Gaussian input, Z-matrix of N, CA and C with variables (Angstrom, degrees):
# hf/3-21g

backbone

0 1
 N
 C     1     B1
 C     2     B2     1     A1
 N     3     B3     2     A2     1     D1
 C     4     B4     3     A3     2     D2
 C     5     B5     4     A4     3     D3
 N     6     B6     5     A5     4     D4
 C     7     B7     6     A6     5     D5
 C     8     B8     7     A7     6     D6
 N     9     B9     8     A8     7     D7
 C    10    B10     9     A9     8     D8
 C    11    B11    10    A10     9     D9
 N    12    B12    11    A11    10    D10
 C    13    B13    12    A12    11    D11
 C    14    B14    13    A13    12    D12
 N    15    B15    14    A14    13    D13
 C    16    B16    15    A15    14    D14
 C    17    B17    16    A16    15    D15
 N    18    B18    17    A17    16    D16
 C    19    B19    18    A18    17    D17
 C    20    B20    19    A19    18    D18
 N    21    B21    20    A20    19    D19
 C    22    B22    21    A21    20    D20
 C    23    B23    22    A22    21    D21
 N    24    B24    23    A23    22    D22
 C    25    B25    24    A24    23    D23
 C    26    B26    25    A25    24    D24
 N    27    B27    26    A26    25    D25
 C    28    B28    27    A27    26    D26
 C    29    B29    28    A28    27    D27
 N    30    B30    29    A29    28    D28
 C    31    B31    30    A30    29    D29
 C    32    B32    31    A31    30    D30
 N    33    B33    32    A32    31    D31
 C    34    B34    33    A33    32    D32
 C    35    B35    34    A34    33    D33
 N    36    B36    35    A35    34    D34
 C    37    B37    36    A36    35    D35
 C    38    B38    37    A37    36    D36
 N    39    B39    38    A38    37    D37
 C    40    B40    39    A39    38    D38
 C    41    B41    40    A40    39    D39
 N    42    B42    41    A41    40    D40
 C    43    B43    42    A42    41    D41
 C    44    B44    43    A43    42    D42
 N    45    B45    44    A44    43    D43
 C    46    B46    45    A45    44    D44
 C    47    B47    46    A46    45    D45
 N    48    B48    47    A47    46    D46
 C    49    B49    48    A48    47    D47
 C    50    B50    49    A49    48    D48
 N    51    B51    50    A50    49    D49
 C    52    B52    51    A51    50    D50
 C    53    B53    52    A52    51    D51
 N    54    B54    53    A53    52    D52
 C    55    B55    54    A54    53    D53
 C    56    B56    55    A55    54    D54
 N    57    B57    56    A56    55    D55
 C    58    B58    57    A57    56    D56
 C    59    B59    58    A58    57    D57
 N    60    B60    59    A59    58    D58
 C    61    B61    60    A60    59    D59
 C    62    B62    61    A61    60    D60
 N    63    B63    62    A62    61    D61
 C    64    B64    63    A63    62    D62
 C    65    B65    64    A64    63    D63
 N    66    B66    65    A65    64    D64
 C    67    B67    66    A66    65    D65
 C    68    B68    67    A67    66    D66
 N    69    B69    68    A68    67    D67
 C    70    B70    69    A69    68    D68
 C    71    B71    70    A70    69    D69
 N    72    B72    71    A71    70    D70
 C    73    B73    72    A72    71    D71
 C    74    B74    73    A73    72    D72
 N    75    B75    74    A74    73    D73
 C    76    B76    75    A75    74    D74
 C    77    B77    76    A76    75    D75
 N    78    B78    77    A77    76    D76
 C    79    B79    78    A78    77    D77
 C    80    B80    79    A79    78    D78
 N    81    B81    80    A80    79    D79
 C    82    B82    81    A81    80    D80
 C    83    B83    82    A82    81    D81
 N    84    B84    83    A83    82    D82
 C    85    B85    84    A84    83    D83
 C    86    B86    85    A85    84    D84
 N    87    B87    86    A86    85    D85
 C    88    B88    87    A87    86    D86
 C    89    B89    88    A88    87    D87
 N    90    B90    89    A89    88    D88
 C    91    B91    90    A90    89    D89
 C    92    B92    91    A91    90    D90
 N    93    B93    92    A92    91    D91
 C    94    B94    93    A93    92    D92
 C    95    B95    94    A94    93    D93
 N    96    B96    95    A95    94    D94
 C    97    B97    96    A96    95    D95
 C    98    B98    97    A97    96    D96
 N    99    B99    98    A98    97    D97
 C   100   B100    99    A99    98    D98
 C   101   B101   100   A100    99    D99
 N   102   B102   101   A101   100   D100
 C   103   B103   102   A102   101   D101
 C   104   B104   103   A103   102   D102
 N   105   B105   104   A104   103   D103
 C   106   B106   105   A105   104   D104
 C   107   B107   106   A106   105   D105
 N   108   B108   107   A107   106   D106
 C   109   B109   108   A108   107   D107
 C   110   B110   109   A109   108   D108
 N   111   B111   110   A110   109   D109
 C   112   B112   111   A111   110   D110
 C   113   B113   112   A112   111   D111
 N   114   B114   113   A113   112   D112
 C   115   B115   114   A114   113   D113
 C   116   B116   115   A115   114   D114
 N   117   B117   116   A116   115   D115
 C   118   B118   117   A117   116   D116
 C   119   B119   118   A118   117   D117
 N   120   B120   119   A119   118   D118
 C   121   B121   120   A120   119   D119
 C   122   B122   121   A121   120   D120
 N   123   B123   122   A122   121   D121
 C   124   B124   123   A123   122   D122
 C   125   B125   124   A124   123   D123
 N   126   B126   125   A125   124   D124
 C   127   B127   126   A126   125   D125
 C   128   B128   127   A127   126   D126
 N   129   B129   128   A128   127   D127
 C   130   B130   129   A129   128   D128
 C   131   B131   130   A130   129   D129
 N   132   B132   131   A131   130   D130
 C   133   B133   132   A132   131   D131
 C   134   B134   133   A133   132   D132
 N   135   B135   134   A134   133   D133
 C   136   B136   135   A135   134   D134
 C   137   B137   136   A136   135   D135
 N   138   B138   137   A137   136   D136
 C   139   B139   138   A138   137   D137
 C   140   B140   139   A139   138   D138
 N   141   B141   140   A140   139   D139
 C   142   B142   141   A141   140   D140
 C   143   B143   142   A142   141   D141
 N   144   B144   143   A143   142   D142
 C   145   B145   144   A144   143   D143
 C   146   B146   145   A145   144   D144
 N   147   B147   146   A146   145   D145
 C   148   B148   147   A147   146   D146
 C   149   B149   148   A148   147   D147
 N   150   B150   149   A149   148   D148
 C   151   B151   150   A150   149   D149
 C   152   B152   151   A151   150   D150
 N   153   B153   152   A152   151   D151
 C   154   B154   153   A153   152   D152
 C   155   B155   154   A154   153   D153
 N   156   B156   155   A155   154   D154
 C   157   B157   156   A156   155   D155
 C   158   B158   157   A157   156   D156
 N   159   B159   158   A158   157   D157
 C   160   B160   159   A159   158   D158
 C   161   B161   160   A160   159   D159
 N   162   B162   161   A161   160   D160
 C   163   B163   162   A162   161   D161
 C   164   B164   163   A163   162   D162
 N   165   B165   164   A164   163   D163
 C   166   B166   165   A165   164   D164
 C   167   B167   166   A166   165   D165
 N   168   B168   167   A167   166   D166
 C   169   B169   168   A168   167   D167
 C   170   B170   169   A169   168   D168
 N   171   B171   170   A170   169   D169
 C   172   B172   171   A171   170   D170
 C   173   B173   172   A172   171   D171
 N   174   B174   173   A173   172   D172
 C   175   B175   174   A174   173   D173
 C   176   B176   175   A175   174   D174
 N   177   B177   176   A176   175   D175
 C   178   B178   177   A177   176   D176
 C   179   B179   178   A178   177   D177
 N   180   B180   179   A179   178   D178
 C   181   B181   180   A180   179   D179
 C   182   B182   181   A181   180   D180
 N   183   B183   182   A182   181   D181
 C   184   B184   183   A183   182   D182
 C   185   B185   184   A184   183   D183
 N   186   B186   185   A185   184   D184
 C   187   B187   186   A186   185   D185
 C   188   B188   187   A187   186   D186
 N   189   B189   188   A188   187   D187
 C   190   B190   189   A189   188   D188
 C   191   B191   190   A190   189   D189
 N   192   B192   191   A191   190   D190
 C   193   B193   192   A192   191   D191
 C   194   B194   193   A193   192   D192
 N   195   B195   194   A194   193   D193
 C   196   B196   195   A195   194   D194
 C   197   B197   196   A196   195   D195
 N   198   B198   197   A197   196   D196
 C   199   B199   198   A198   197   D197
 C   200   B200   199   A199   198   D198
 N   201   B201   200   A200   199   D199
 C   202   B202   201   A201   200   D200
 C   203   B203   202   A202   201   D201
 N   204   B204   203   A203   202   D202
 C   205   B205   204   A204   203   D203
 C   206   B206   205   A205   204   D204
 N   207   B207   206   A206   205   D205
 C   208   B208   207   A207   206   D206
 C   209   B209   208   A208   207   D207
 N   210   B210   209   A209   208   D208
 C   211   B211   210   A210   209   D209
 C   212   B212   211   A211   210   D210
 N   213   B213   212   A212   211   D211
 C   214   B214   213   A213   212   D212
 C   215   B215   214   A214   213   D213
 N   216   B216   215   A215   214   D214
 C   217   B217   216   A216   215   D215
 C   218   B218   217   A217   216   D216
 N   219   B219   218   A218   217   D217
 C   220   B220   219   A219   218   D218
 C   221   B221   220   A220   219   D219
 N   222   B222   221   A221   220   D220
 C   223   B223   222   A222   221   D221
 C   224   B224   223   A223   222   D222
 N   225   B225   224   A224   223   D223
 C   226   B226   225   A225   224   D224
 C   227   B227   226   A226   225   D225

   B1=1.4567
   B2=1.6664
   B3=1.3169
   B4=1.4333
   B5=1.4289
   B6=1.3414
   B7=1.4930
   B8=1.4578
   B9=1.2823
   B10=1.4757
   B11=1.5660
   B12=1.3107
   B13=1.3786
   B14=1.4083
   B15=1.4350
   B16=1.4500
   B17=1.5974
   B18=1.4431
   B19=1.4413
   B20=1.5557
   B21=1.2796
   B22=1.3589
   B23=1.5249
   B24=1.3706
   B25=1.4490
   B26=1.4661
   B27=1.2125
   B28=1.5650
   B29=1.4795
   B30=1.3483
   B31=1.4189
   B32=1.4682
   B33=1.3204
   B34=1.4065
   B35=1.4626
   B36=1.3620
   B37=1.4855
   B38=1.4506
   B39=1.3496
   B40=1.4189
   B41=1.6340
   B42=1.3109
   B43=1.4455
   B44=1.5125
   B45=1.2284
   B46=1.5256
   B47=1.5067
   B48=1.2589
   B49=1.4779
   B50=1.5567
   B51=1.3595
   B52=1.4177
   B53=1.5916
   B54=1.2861
   B55=1.4027
   B56=1.5196
   B57=1.3433
   B58=1.4769
   B59=1.6075
   B60=1.3050
   B61=1.5081
   B62=1.5189
   B63=1.3287
   B64=1.4658
   B65=1.5853
   B66=1.2902
   B67=1.4356
   B68=1.6207
   B69=1.3344
   B70=1.4529
   B71=1.5466
   B72=1.3348
   B73=1.4399
   B74=1.5139
   B75=1.3951
   B76=1.3829
   B77=1.6017
   B78=1.3075
   B79=1.5368
   B80=1.6241
   B81=1.3762
   B82=1.4452
   B83=1.5156
   B84=1.3298
   B85=1.4688
   B86=1.5318
   B87=1.2594
   B88=1.5790
   B89=1.4668
   B90=1.3311
   B91=1.4547
   B92=1.5429
   B93=1.2602
   B94=1.4185
   B95=1.4970
   B96=1.3674
   B97=1.4729
   B98=1.4628
   B99=1.2864
   B100=1.5645
   B101=1.5795
   B102=1.3051
   B103=1.3280
   B104=1.5328
   B105=1.2633
   B106=1.6038
   B107=1.3526
   B108=1.3113
   B109=1.5211
   B110=1.4798
   B111=1.3784
   B112=1.4065
   B113=1.5843
   B114=1.2951
   B115=1.4313
   B116=1.4699
   B117=1.3053
   B118=1.5529
   B119=1.5223
   B120=1.2416
   B121=1.4950
   B122=1.6170
   B123=1.2635
   B124=1.5329
   B125=1.5516
   B126=1.3273
   B127=1.4624
   B128=1.5773
   B129=1.3561
   B130=1.3353
   B131=1.5572
   B132=1.3598
   B133=1.4833
   B134=1.5325
   B135=1.2806
   B136=1.4473
   B137=1.5093
   B138=1.2573
   B139=1.5534
   B140=1.3512
   B141=1.3427
   B142=1.4383
   B143=1.6388
   B144=1.3440
   B145=1.4030
   B146=1.5378
   B147=1.3394
   B148=1.4445
   B149=1.6797
   B150=1.3039
   B151=1.5053
   B152=1.4995
   B153=1.3399
   B154=1.4442
   B155=1.5143
   B156=1.2827
   B157=1.4725
   B158=1.4133
   B159=1.4754
   B160=1.4712
   B161=1.5768
   B162=1.3577
   B163=1.4335
   B164=1.5874
   B165=1.3658
   B166=1.5944
   B167=1.5729
   B168=1.2277
   B169=1.5112
   B170=1.5414
   B171=1.2897
   B172=1.4489
   B173=1.5045
   B174=1.2759
   B175=1.5292
   B176=1.4682
   B177=1.3308
   B178=1.4067
   B179=1.5555
   B180=1.3673
   B181=1.4400
   B182=1.5943
   B183=1.2639
   B184=1.5717
   B185=1.5749
   B186=1.2626
   B187=1.4817
   B188=1.4760
   B189=1.3054
   B190=1.4516
   B191=1.4779
   B192=1.5061
   B193=1.4283
   B194=1.4467
   B195=1.2215
   B196=1.5570
   B197=1.5635
   B198=1.2992
   B199=1.4711
   B200=1.5540
   B201=1.3254
   B202=1.5811
   B203=1.4128
   B204=1.4474
   B205=1.4530
   B206=1.5021
   B207=1.3295
   B208=1.5006
   B209=1.5216
   B210=1.3545
   B211=1.4515
   B212=1.5689
   B213=1.2983
   B214=1.4811
   B215=1.5322
   B216=1.4382
   B217=1.4112
   B218=1.5502
   B219=1.3904
   B220=1.5199
   B221=1.5372
   B222=1.3435
   B223=1.4500
   B224=1.5606
   B225=1.2701
   B226=1.4533
   B227=1.6008
   A1=107.48
   A2=114.81
   A3=120.49
   A4=110.16
   A5=118.21
   A6=122.29
   A7=111.03
   A8=113.09
   A9=120.96
   A10=110.46
   A11=118.64
   A12=118.33
   A13=115.36
   A14=113.62
   A15=119.50
   A16=110.93
   A17=113.53
   A18=119.11
   A19=108.01
   A20=123.96
   A21=128.07
   A22=114.47
   A23=112.06
   A24=118.82
   A25=109.96
   A26=119.80
   A27=123.58
   A28=110.89
   A29=119.04
   A30=124.88
   A31=110.22
   A32=118.47
   A33=121.59
   A34=117.86
   A35=113.44
   A36=114.28
   A37=106.98
   A38=120.99
   A39=123.47
   A40=108.24
   A41=118.75
   A42=124.18
   A43=107.08
   A44=121.35
   A45=128.46
   A46=103.83
   A47=119.38
   A48=119.62
   A49=112.70
   A50=112.99
   A51=118.81
   A52=113.84
   A53=118.94
   A54=123.27
   A55=110.75
   A56=110.09
   A57=113.97
   A58=105.84
   A59=113.76
   A60=114.78
   A61=104.67
   A62=117.04
   A63=122.75
   A64=105.86
   A65=112.00
   A66=119.23
   A67=107.11
   A68=115.27
   A69=121.32
   A70=98.50
   A71=119.97
   A72=123.43
   A73=110.93
   A74=122.54
   A75=122.87
   A76=112.94
   A77=109.36
   A78=116.97
   A79=109.06
   A80=116.37
   A81=117.30
   A82=112.79
   A83=117.52
   A84=124.48
   A85=110.78
   A86=113.81
   A87=118.89
   A88=99.87
   A89=117.44
   A90=123.44
   A91=109.79
   A92=116.93
   A93=124.54
   A94=105.40
   A95=118.25
   A96=120.35
   A97=112.85
   A98=117.91
   A99=114.74
   A100=114.66
   A101=113.02
   A102=117.91
   A103=112.92
   A104=113.54
   A105=114.79
   A106=108.68
   A107=123.20
   A108=123.98
   A109=112.10
   A110=117.22
   A111=125.22
   A112=107.71
   A113=114.02
   A114=121.97
   A115=111.18
   A116=112.38
   A117=122.54
   A118=105.71
   A119=114.89
   A120=118.38
   A121=107.43
   A122=115.15
   A123=117.28
   A124=108.54
   A125=110.88
   A126=112.19
   A127=115.36
   A128=114.73
   A129=120.80
   A130=116.80
   A131=113.45
   A132=114.63
   A133=113.30
   A134=117.57
   A135=125.86
   A136=107.94
   A137=117.28
   A138=122.11
   A139=115.84
   A140=122.27
   A141=128.31
   A142=114.41
   A143=111.37
   A144=117.01
   A145=120.73
   A146=112.46
   A147=121.92
   A148=106.88
   A149=109.36
   A150=116.42
   A151=107.36
   A152=116.37
   A153=125.12
   A154=105.26
   A155=113.47
   A156=119.59
   A157=107.88
   A158=116.72
   A159=119.34
   A160=103.61
   A161=118.76
   A162=118.20
   A163=104.98
   A164=111.61
   A165=120.07
   A166=108.45
   A167=114.22
   A168=116.55
   A169=111.99
   A170=118.33
   A171=123.33
   A172=116.74
   A173=116.54
   A174=122.60
   A175=108.83
   A176=122.66
   A177=122.76
   A178=109.22
   A179=117.52
   A180=122.50
   A181=114.78
   A182=116.96
   A183=117.60
   A184=112.31
   A185=115.03
   A186=120.15
   A187=112.10
   A188=117.95
   A189=123.91
   A190=110.89
   A191=115.57
   A192=119.34
   A193=113.23
   A194=120.95
   A195=123.14
   A196=105.59
   A197=119.57
   A198=119.16
   A199=109.49
   A200=115.19
   A201=113.76
   A202=114.51
   A203=116.99
   A204=118.24
   A205=111.11
   A206=120.23
   A207=125.01
   A208=108.47
   A209=115.54
   A210=114.86
   A211=109.53
   A212=118.61
   A213=117.07
   A214=116.05
   A215=108.48
   A216=110.99
   A217=122.19
   A218=105.73
   A219=112.80
   A220=110.56
   A221=117.30
   A222=123.86
   A223=116.03
   A224=113.08
   A225=121.96
   A226=108.34
   D1=144.81
   D2=179.10
   D3=-62.94
   D4=146.25
   D5=175.55
   D6=-61.68
   D7=160.69
   D8=179.30
   D9=-69.83
   D10=-37.66
   D11=176.60
   D12=-67.31
   D13=-31.55
   D14=175.62
   D15=-65.54
   D16=-38.65
   D17=-177.76
   D18=-71.87
   D19=-28.86
   D20=172.17
   D21=-61.27
   D22=-47.81
   D23=-178.57
   D24=-74.47
   D25=-31.58
   D26=173.18
   D27=-65.05
   D28=-39.97
   D29=177.42
   D30=-62.42
   D31=-48.23
   D32=174.28
   D33=-56.02
   D34=-43.77
   D35=-174.15
   D36=-75.01
   D37=-37.05
   D38=-172.68
   D39=-72.56
   D40=-33.39
   D41=176.69
   D42=-69.15
   D43=-35.29
   D44=-178.31
   D45=-70.95
   D46=-32.66
   D47=-178.23
   D48=-71.47
   D49=-24.48
   D50=-178.69
   D51=78.59
   D52=6.13
   D53=178.92
   D54=-95.80
   D55=144.18
   D56=-174.69
   D57=-91.43
   D58=-16.86
   D59=-178.19
   D60=-136.09
   D61=146.40
   D62=175.74
   D63=-108.70
   D64=141.22
   D65=-169.68
   D66=-100.93
   D67=130.46
   D68=177.81
   D69=-109.78
   D70=95.04
   D71=177.71
   D72=-62.99
   D73=-37.44
   D74=-176.24
   D75=-60.08
   D76=-42.78
   D77=-175.80
   D78=-98.44
   D79=-3.02
   D80=-179.60
   D81=62.08
   D82=43.37
   D83=-178.35
   D84=-119.38
   D85=145.55
   D86=168.79
   D87=-113.16
   D88=122.55
   D89=-174.67
   D90=-105.30
   D91=122.79
   D92=173.59
   D93=-75.33
   D94=94.06
   D95=-174.84
   D96=-72.68
   D97=-26.86
   D98=176.57
   D99=-69.48
   D100=-43.91
   D101=-179.44
   D102=-73.00
   D103=-32.82
   D104=178.99
   D105=-74.06
   D106=-33.65
   D107=176.80
   D108=-64.70
   D109=-43.06
   D110=-177.12
   D111=-64.26
   D112=-48.58
   D113=-179.69
   D114=-54.30
   D115=-54.11
   D116=-174.14
   D117=-59.23
   D118=-49.06
   D119=-171.22
   D120=-68.34
   D121=-45.13
   D122=-175.04
   D123=-66.95
   D124=-26.36
   D125=-177.63
   D126=-79.58
   D127=-19.45
   D128=176.93
   D129=-105.65
   D130=6.20
   D131=-179.32
   D132=-76.84
   D133=140.33
   D134=-177.52
   D135=-70.38
   D136=163.32
   D137=172.68
   D138=-61.21
   D139=-32.13
   D140=176.34
   D141=-77.23
   D142=-0.91
   D143=-179.35
   D144=89.80
   D145=-0.83
   D146=-176.12
   D147=-94.84
   D148=166.05
   D149=170.89
   D150=-121.15
   D151=149.94
   D152=171.71
   D153=-148.25
   D154=152.48
   D155=-174.57
   D156=-132.26
   D157=168.50
   D158=-176.69
   D159=-93.62
   D160=-9.61
   D161=-178.09
   D162=-65.49
   D163=143.18
   D164=-174.14
   D165=-52.33
   D166=-43.07
   D167=-171.48
   D168=-91.89
   D169=6.13
   D170=174.64
   D171=-120.95
   D172=33.96
   D173=-176.50
   D174=-88.84
   D175=-22.11
   D176=-175.64
   D177=-88.06
   D178=111.65
   D179=-174.17
   D180=-52.67
   D181=-40.06
   D182=178.34
   D183=-63.29
   D184=-44.18
   D185=176.03
   D186=-65.50
   D187=-47.39
   D188=-176.27
   D189=-64.13
   D190=-44.76
   D191=176.59
   D192=-62.68
   D193=-31.74
   D194=-178.18
   D195=-69.34
   D196=-39.72
   D197=179.49
   D198=-72.09
   D199=-34.26
   D200=174.35
   D201=-64.21
   D202=-41.30
   D203=179.36
   D204=-65.86
   D205=-38.52
   D206=178.80
   D207=-63.07
   D208=-39.70
   D209=179.36
   D210=-69.46
   D211=-35.14
   D212=175.54
   D213=-67.51
   D214=-33.68
   D215=174.92
   D216=-66.98
   D217=-26.07
   D218=174.27
   D219=-74.27
   D220=-5.99
   D221=-176.63
   D222=-95.22
   D223=39.89
   D224=-176.73
   D225=-71.72

């Protein structure tokens, strides 16, 4: 799975593009990036509401949760 910081960056870039879907021409897919980000983040959220990742720079729950919330905020 992509890191949470990556998902935050992707959300910002996709929101700036103004597109609701991102096209993967290699696989012939149109990806609903907002829905995909929400689903992935909600699936990995801890029972206490925080996020933590196995990526070396995403092991601190406060920092990782901040990036997760920012990614979700980009999902308007």
